[in-house]
SEVEXBA-878846 format. One record per atom (N, C-alpha, C, CB): residue number from 1; residue in one letter; x, z, y. Coordinates in steps of 0.001 Angstrom, whole numbers, padded with zeros to 6 digits. Atoms other than C-alpha are relative to their C-alpha. Glycine has a CB too. Example, Ala and Ser with C-alpha at 12.3 -4.5 7.8 and 13.67 -1.06 7.14 Angstrom:
// residues 2
+-----+----+---------+---------+---------+
:   i : aa :      xx :      zz :      yy :
+-----+----+---------+---------+---------+
:   1 :  A :  000890 :  000000 : -001190 :
:   1 :  A :  012300 :  007800 : -004500 :
:   1 :  A :  000900 :  000000 :  001200 :
:   1 :  A : -000992 :  001246 :  000027 :
:   2 :  S : -000820 : -000060 : -001190 :
:   2 :  S :  013670 :  007140 : -001060 :
:   2 :  S : -000770 :  000730 :  001090 :
:   2 :  S :  000414 : -001415 :  000462 :
+-----+----+---------+---------+---------+
***
This chain:
// residues 82
+-----+----+---------+---------+---------+
:   i : aa :      xx :      zz :      yy :
+-----+----+---------+---------+---------+
:   1 :  M :  000227 :  000207 :  001421 :
:   1 :  M : -001580 :  019948 :  012418 :
:   1 :  M :  000158 : -001485 : -000320 :
:   1 :  M : -001405 :  000511 : -000419 :
:   2 :  F : -000150 :  001374 :  000449 :
:   2 :  F : -001548 :  016750 :  010386 :
:   2 :  F : -001275 : -000786 :  000242 :
:   2 :  F :  000375 : -000042 : -001476 :
:   3 :  E :  001139 :  000888 : -000197 :
:   3 :  E : -003790 :  013852 :  011284 :
:   3 :  E : -000140 : -000900 : -001201 :
:   3 :  E :  000152 : -000831 :  001286 :
:   4 :  K :  000227 :  000967 :  001064 :
:   4 :  K : -005396 :  011681 :  008642 :
:   4 :  K :  000193 : -001390 :  000593 :
:   4 :  K : -001427 :  000160 : -000633 :
:   5 :  R : -000303 :  001330 : -000520 :
:   5 :  R : -004011 :  008182 :  009137 :
:   5 :  R : -001005 : -001012 : -000505 :
:   5 :  R :  001414 : -000425 : -000390 :
:   6 :  D :  000863 :  001112 :  000355 :
:   6 :  D : -006199 :  005112 :  009120 :
:   6 :  D :  000861 : -001046 : -000696 :
:   6 :  D : -000721 : -000595 :  001259 :
:   7 :  K : -000831 :  000932 :  000765 :
:   7 :  K : -004727 :  002932 :  006349 :
:   7 :  K : -000108 : -001421 :  000520 :
:   7 :  K : -000385 :  000034 : -001461 :
:   8 :  S :  000149 :  001365 : -000490 :
:   8 :  S : -006094 : -000214 :  007988 :
:   8 :  S :  000961 : -000288 :  001144 :
:   8 :  S : -001433 : -000246 :  000448 :
:   9 :  S : -000964 :  000226 : -001086 :
:   9 :  S : -003628 :  000293 :  010860 :
:   9 :  S :  001393 : -000306 : -000544 :
:   9 :  S :  000059 :  001223 :  000923 :
:  10 :  D : -001297 :  000270 :  000618 :
:  10 :  D : -000723 : -000066 :  008376 :
:  10 :  D :  000173 : -001457 : -000410 :
:  10 :  D :  000182 :  000883 : -001205 :
:  11 :  T : -000069 :  001384 :  000454 :
:  11 :  T : -001527 : -003681 :  007548 :
:  11 :  T :  000215 : -000937 :  001169 :
:  11 :  T : -001269 : -000383 : -000754 :
:  12 :  R : -000235 :  000996 : -001041 :
:  12 :  R : -000768 : -006847 :  009418 :
:  12 :  R : -001291 : -000421 :  000679 :
:  12 :  R :  000692 : -001214 : -000582 :
:  13 :  M :  001276 :  000446 : -000544 :
:  13 :  M : -004433 : -007699 :  009892 :
:  13 :  M : -000879 :  001206 :  000287 :
:  13 :  M : -000706 : -000971 : -000970 :
:  14 :  K :  000801 : -001157 : -000396 :
:  14 :  K : -006476 : -005149 :  011809 :
:  14 :  K : -001341 : -000008 : -000738 :
:  14 :  K : -000226 :  000008 :  001534 :
:  15 :  G :  001254 : -000130 :  000724 :
:  15 :  G : -009441 : -003872 :  009814 :
:  15 :  G :  000109 : -000320 : -001484 :
:  15 :  G : -001020 : -000883 :  000617 :
:  16 :  Y : -000216 :  000319 :  001410 :
:  16 :  Y : -007932 : -004862 :  006468 :
:  16 :  Y :  000906 :  001057 : -000618 :
:  16 :  Y :  000615 : -001419 : -000165 :
:  17 :  I : -000778 : -001007 :  000709 :
:  17 :  I : -006413 : -002568 :  003845 :
:  17 :  I :  000743 : -000664 : -001144 :
:  17 :  I : -000905 :  001142 : -000521 :
:  18 :  K : -000806 :  000518 :  001104 :
:  18 :  K : -003580 : -003431 :  001460 :
:  18 :  K : -000412 :  000738 : -001260 :
:  18 :  K :  001536 :  000165 :  000277 :
:  19 :  I :  000512 : -000582 :  001233 :
:  19 :  I : -004672 : -002877 : -002131 :
:  19 :  I :  000844 : -000469 : -001192 :
:  19 :  I : -001489 : -000378 : -000202 :
:  20 :  C : -000781 :  000321 :  001193 :
:  20 :  C : -002866 : -002800 : -005487 :
:  20 :  C : -000775 : -000987 : -000875 :
:  20 :  C :  000340 :  001287 : -000799 :
:  21 :  P :  000689 :  000968 :  000856 :
:  21 :  P : -003713 : -005884 : -007580 :
:  21 :  P : -000077 :  000449 : -001458 :
:  21 :  P :  000696 : -001340 :  000078 :
:  22 :  N : -000001 : -000488 :  001377 :
:  22 :  N : -003098 : -003862 : -010762 :
:  22 :  N : -001081 :  001051 : -000253 :
:  22 :  N :  001358 :  000577 : -000339 :
:  23 :  C :  000947 : -001091 :  000238 :
:  23 :  C : -005279 : -000758 : -010319 :
:  23 :  C : -001071 :  000150 :  001083 :
:  23 :  C :  000750 :  001285 : -000122 :
:  24 :  G :  000991 : -000084 : -001071 :
:  24 :  G : -007165 : -001183 : -007019 :
:  24 :  G :  000206 :  001154 :  000961 :
:  24 :  G : -001348 :  000107 : -000587 :
:  25 :  S : -000277 : -001114 : -000900 :
:  25 :  S : -005570 :  001786 : -005266 :
:  25 :  S :  000386 : -000519 :  001384 :
:  25 :  S :  001119 :  000893 : -000572 :
:  26 :  T : -000421 :  000328 : -001366 :
:  26 :  T : -005128 :  001689 : -001508 :
:  26 :  T :  001168 :  000878 :  000438 :
:  26 :  T : -001176 :  000162 :  000978 :
:  27 :  D : -001166 : -000843 : -000299 :
:  27 :  D : -002281 :  004220 : -001689 :
:  27 :  D :  001257 : -000818 : -000299 :
:  27 :  D : -000021 :  001343 : -000841 :
:  28 :  V : -001065 :  000983 :  000170 :
:  28 :  V :  000356 :  001513 : -001234 :
:  28 :  V :  001028 :  000185 :  001104 :
:  28 :  V : -000566 : -001445 :  000009 :
:  29 :  S : -001040 : -000069 : -001021 :
:  29 :  S :  003703 :  001627 :  000528 :
:  29 :  S :  000814 : -001289 : -000022 :
:  29 :  S :  000917 :  001233 : -000223 :
:  30 :  V : -000839 :  001184 : -000132 :
:  30 :  V :  006044 : -001104 :  001735 :
:  30 :  V :  001428 :  000470 :  000220 :
:  30 :  V : -000482 : -000923 :  001171 :
:  31 :  E : -001415 : -000332 : -000145 :
:  31 :  E :  009802 : -000803 :  001283 :
:  31 :  E :  000744 : -001292 :  000313 :
:  31 :  E :  000571 :  000692 : -001296 :
:  32 :  S : -000788 :  001201 : -000282 :
:  32 :  S :  012382 : -003204 :  002651 :
:  32 :  S :  001484 :  000326 : -000071 :
:  32 :  S : -000359 : -000582 :  001386 :
:  33 :  F : -001443 : -000101 :  000068 :
:  33 :  F :  016068 : -003772 :  002091 :
:  33 :  F :  000559 : -001391 :  000255 :
:  33 :  F :  000477 :  000573 : -001379 :
:  34 :  N : -000530 :  001305 : -000425 :
:  34 :  N :  017904 : -006604 :  003848 :
:  34 :  N : -001133 : -001017 :  000090 :
:  34 :  N :  001098 : -000499 : -000983 :
:  35 :  Y :  001013 :  001045 : -000069 :
:  35 :  Y :  015815 : -009728 :  003223 :
:  35 :  Y : -001092 :  000186 : -001053 :
:  35 :  Y :  000650 : -001359 : -000168 :
:  36 :  M :  000991 : -000248 :  001042 :
:  36 :  M :  013765 : -008200 :  000388 :
:  36 :  M : -001041 :  001010 :  000479 :
:  36 :  M :  000682 :  000502 : -001285 :
:  37 :  I :  001107 : -000899 : -000310 :
:  37 :  I :  010388 : -006544 :  000788 :
:  37 :  I : -000697 :  000323 : -001317 :
:  37 :  I : -001000 : -000640 :  001045 :
:  38 :  R :  000670 : -000403 :  001232 :
:  38 :  R :  008637 : -004583 : -001908 :
:  38 :  R : -001228 :  000828 :  000337 :
:  38 :  R :  000957 :  000796 : -000916 :
:  39 :  D :  001210 : -000812 : -000056 :
:  39 :  D :  005047 : -003370 : -002027 :
:  39 :  D : -000006 :  000824 : -001273 :
:  39 :  D : -001314 : -000882 :  000143 :
:  40 :  I :  000038 : -000858 :  001182 :
:  40 :  I :  004617 : -000444 : -004368 :
:  40 :  I : -001264 :  000860 :  000027 :
:  40 :  I :  001267 :  000894 : -000074 :
:  41 :  C :  001201 : -000818 :  000121 :
:  41 :  C :  001508 :  001345 : -005601 :
:  41 :  C :  000418 :  001413 : -000372 :
:  41 :  C : -000985 : -000588 : -001056 :
:  42 :  K : -000350 : -001390 :  000260 :
:  42 :  K :  001833 :  005114 : -005455 :
:  42 :  K : -000833 :  000598 : -001130 :
:  42 :  K : -000175 :  000823 :  001259 :
:  43 :  E :  000857 : -000495 :  001088 :
:  43 :  E : -000940 :  005532 : -008059 :
:  43 :  E :  000528 : -000416 : -001374 :
:  43 :  E : -001432 : -000515 :  000180 :
:  44 :  C : -000370 :  000490 :  001337 :
:  44 :  C :  000202 :  003305 : -010959 :
:  44 :  C :  001450 : -000457 : -000098 :
:  44 :  C : -000903 : -001140 : -000390 :
:  45 :  G : -001391 :  000409 :  000021 :
:  45 :  G :  003754 :  002353 : -009940 :
:  45 :  G :  000227 : -001498 :  000011 :
:  45 :  G :  000648 :  000566 : -001178 :
:  46 :  Y : -000123 :  001460 : -000021 :
:  46 :  Y :  003033 : -001384 : -009911 :
:  46 :  Y :  000712 : -000419 :  001278 :
:  46 :  Y : -001397 : -000686 : -000105 :
:  47 :  G : -000745 :  000423 : -001179 :
:  47 :  G :  005393 : -003169 : -007554 :
:  47 :  G :  000240 : -001489 :  000024 :
:  47 :  G :  001309 :  000719 :  000070 :
:  48 :  S : -000337 :  001406 : -000170 :
:  48 :  S :  006305 : -006539 : -006191 :
:  48 :  S :  001354 : -000083 :  000673 :
:  48 :  S : -001083 : -000751 :  000825 :
:  49 :  I : -001232 :  000309 : -000707 :
:  49 :  I :  009599 : -007975 : -005091 :
:  49 :  I : -000238 : -001326 :  000689 :
:  49 :  I :  001251 : -000052 : -000966 :
:  50 :  K :  000200 :  001230 : -000759 :
:  50 :  K :  009400 : -010582 : -002375 :
:  50 :  K :  001336 : -000417 :  000581 :
:  50 :  K : -001067 :  000185 :  001123 :
:  51 :  E : -001255 :  000527 : -000515 :
:  51 :  E :  012533 : -012580 : -001794 :
:  51 :  E : -000292 : -001319 :  000703 :
:  51 :  E :  001051 : -000187 : -001142 :
:  52 :  S :  000284 :  001199 : -000775 :
:  52 :  S :  012495 : -015284 :  000849 :
:  52 :  S :  000463 : -001268 : -000695 :
:  52 :  S :  000646 :  000099 :  001349 :
:  53 :  L : -000515 :  001175 :  000699 :
:  53 :  L :  014404 : -017601 : -001493 :
:  53 :  L : -000923 : -000473 : -001118 :
:  53 :  L :  001364 :  000301 : -000568 :
:  54 :  F :  000836 :  000329 :  001146 :
:  54 :  F :  011771 : -017531 : -004243 :
:  54 :  F : -001479 :  000048 :  000369 :
:  54 :  F :  000286 :  000955 : -001157 :
:  55 :  V :  001360 : -000016 : -000528 :
:  55 :  V :  008509 : -018365 : -002495 :
:  55 :  V : -001045 : -000143 : -001108 :
:  55 :  V : -000174 : -001113 :  001021 :
:  56 :  D :  000981 :  000224 :  001056 :
:  56 :  D :  006766 : -019537 : -005685 :
:  56 :  D : -000206 :  001219 : -000903 :
:  56 :  D :  000422 : -001177 : -000835 :
:  57 :  N :  000070 : -001137 :  000895 :
:  57 :  N :  007403 : -016230 : -007463 :
:  57 :  N : -000502 :  001283 :  000662 :
:  57 :  N :  001340 :  000241 : -000586 :
:  58 :  L :  000444 : -001197 : -000695 :
:  58 :  L :  005851 : -013854 : -004944 :
:  58 :  L : -001235 :  000601 : -000660 :
:  58 :  L : -000289 : -000317 :  001457 :
:  59 :  I :  001175 : -000737 :  000459 :
:  59 :  I :  003405 : -011208 : -006130 :
:  59 :  I : -000529 :  000727 :  001227 :
:  59 :  I :  000341 :  001008 : -001193 :
:  60 :  Y :  000550 : -000576 : -001220 :
:  60 :  Y :  001153 : -010262 : -003267 :
:  60 :  Y : -000933 :  001160 : -000293 :
:  60 :  Y : -000730 : -001057 :  000792 :
:  61 :  F :  001012 : -001032 : -000046 :
:  61 :  F : -000734 : -007063 : -002673 :
:  61 :  F : -000963 : -000498 :  001080 :
:  61 :  F :  000609 :  001465 :  000316 :
:  62 :  P :  000909 :  000569 : -000999 :
:  62 :  P : -003813 : -008503 : -000955 :
:  62 :  P : -000428 :  001025 :  001043 :
:  62 :  P : -001227 : -000577 : -000681 :
:  63 :  E :  000584 : -000822 : -001058 :
:  63 :  E : -005183 : -007160 :  002298 :
:  63 :  E : -001452 : -000429 :  000120 :
:  63 :  E :  000775 : -000155 :  001379 :
:  64 :  I :  001418 :  000321 :  000016 :
:  64 :  I : -008957 : -006974 :  002133 :
:  64 :  I : -000765 :  000922 :  000944 :
:  64 :  I : -000561 :  000107 : -001424 :
:  65 :  P :  000816 : -000893 : -000832 :
:  65 :  P : -011738 : -005581 :  004340 :
:  65 :  P : -000394 :  001243 : -000798 :
:  65 :  P : -001269 : -000737 :  000519 :
:  66 :  E :  000327 : -001264 :  000656 :
:  66 :  E : -012537 : -001956 :  003551 :
:  66 :  E : -001319 : -000088 : -000766 :
:  66 :  E : -000071 :  001124 :  001029 :
:  67 :  S :  001311 :  000132 :  000636 :
:  67 :  S : -016099 : -002950 :  002653 :
:  67 :  S :  000065 : -000694 : -001360 :
:  67 :  S : -000933 : -000764 :  000909 :
:  68 :  Q : -000116 :  000743 :  001262 :
:  68 :  Q : -014812 : -005051 : -000286 :
:  68 :  Q :  000855 :  000712 : -001050 :
:  68 :  Q :  000581 : -001364 :  000269 :
:  69 :  I : -000878 : -000717 :  000922 :
:  69 :  I : -012639 : -002402 : -001976 :
:  69 :  I : -000656 :  000227 : -001358 :
:  69 :  I :  000408 :  001333 :  000601 :
:  70 :  E :  000663 : -000291 :  001275 :
:  70 :  E : -015172 : -001376 : -004640 :
:  70 :  E : -000221 : -001277 : -000809 :
:  70 :  E : -001342 :  000707 :  000243 :
:  71 :  E :  000189 :  001283 :  000685 :
:  71 :  E : -015959 : -005011 : -005483 :
:  71 :  E :  001314 : -000483 : -000618 :
:  71 :  E : -000547 : -001060 :  000981 :
:  72 :  F : -001322 :  000393 :  000487 :
:  72 :  F : -012228 : -005744 : -005845 :
:  72 :  F :  000381 :  000823 : -001230 :
:  72 :  F :  001059 :  000172 :  001109 :
:  73 :  R : -000314 : -000881 :  001132 :
:  73 :  R : -011789 : -002733 : -008153 :
:  73 :  R : -000799 : -000388 : -001240 :
:  73 :  R : -000281 :  001464 :  000367 :
:  74 :  K :  000823 :  000434 :  001127 :
:  74 :  K : -014686 : -003918 : -010347 :
:  74 :  K :  000561 : -001272 : -000615 :
:  74 :  K : -001451 : -000222 :  000444 :
:  75 :  E : -000605 :  001240 :  000505 :
:  75 :  E : -013045 : -007356 : -010639 :
:  75 :  E :  001243 :  000299 : -000833 :
:  75 :  E :  000361 : -000937 :  001168 :
:  76 :  I : -001207 : -000387 :  000751 :
:  76 :  I : -009781 : -005705 : -011787 :
:  76 :  I : -000399 :  000544 : -001367 :
:  76 :  I :  000831 :  001061 :  000785 :
:  77 :  I :  000450 : -000579 :  001263 :
:  77 :  I : -011632 : -003718 : -014455 :
:  77 :  I : -000513 : -001089 : -000933 :
:  77 :  I : -001094 :  001050 :  000244 :
:  78 :  D :  000523 :  001090 :  000822 :
:  78 :  D : -013455 : -006833 : -015672 :
:  78 :  D :  001115 : -000872 : -000568 :
:  78 :  D : -000957 : -000855 :  000815 :
:  79 :  K : -001121 :  000824 :  000466 :
:  79 :  K : -010192 : -008816 : -015915 :
:  79 :  K :  000781 :  000710 : -001103 :
:  79 :  K :  000937 : -000345 :  001170 :
:  80 :  K : -000747 : -000757 :  001002 :
:  80 :  K : -008510 : -006037 : -017923 :
:  80 :  K : -000757 :  000098 : -001324 :
:  80 :  K :  000307 :  001396 :  000524 :
:  81 :  K :  000807 : -000064 :  001208 :
:  81 :  K : -011405 : -005960 : -020403 :
:  81 :  K :  000127 : -001272 : -000837 :
:  81 :  K : -001453 :  000241 :  000360 :
:  82 :  K : -000074 :  001301 :  000702 :
:  82 :  K : -010865 : -009641 : -021297 :
:  82 :  K :  001263 : -000160 : -000767 :
:  82 :  K : -000126 : -001135 :  000967 :
+-----+----+---------+---------+---------+
***
């Protein structure tokens, strides 16, 4: 049968989970094509394009400890209210 995957194993830092900076979802995928990498949120569709030539314009999906997910989501909600 299917095993439930530990999302923290998908990130570069063990024990951390990649999270959408727009909605706070952890259902995030990483796509790559040549030198471009794109994080995409499967919940809201928010995405980033990371090109090695444009370092100043990167939009990062942060990787945070699982224990801080709810706090991060509350911060997103507070920022959207302003």
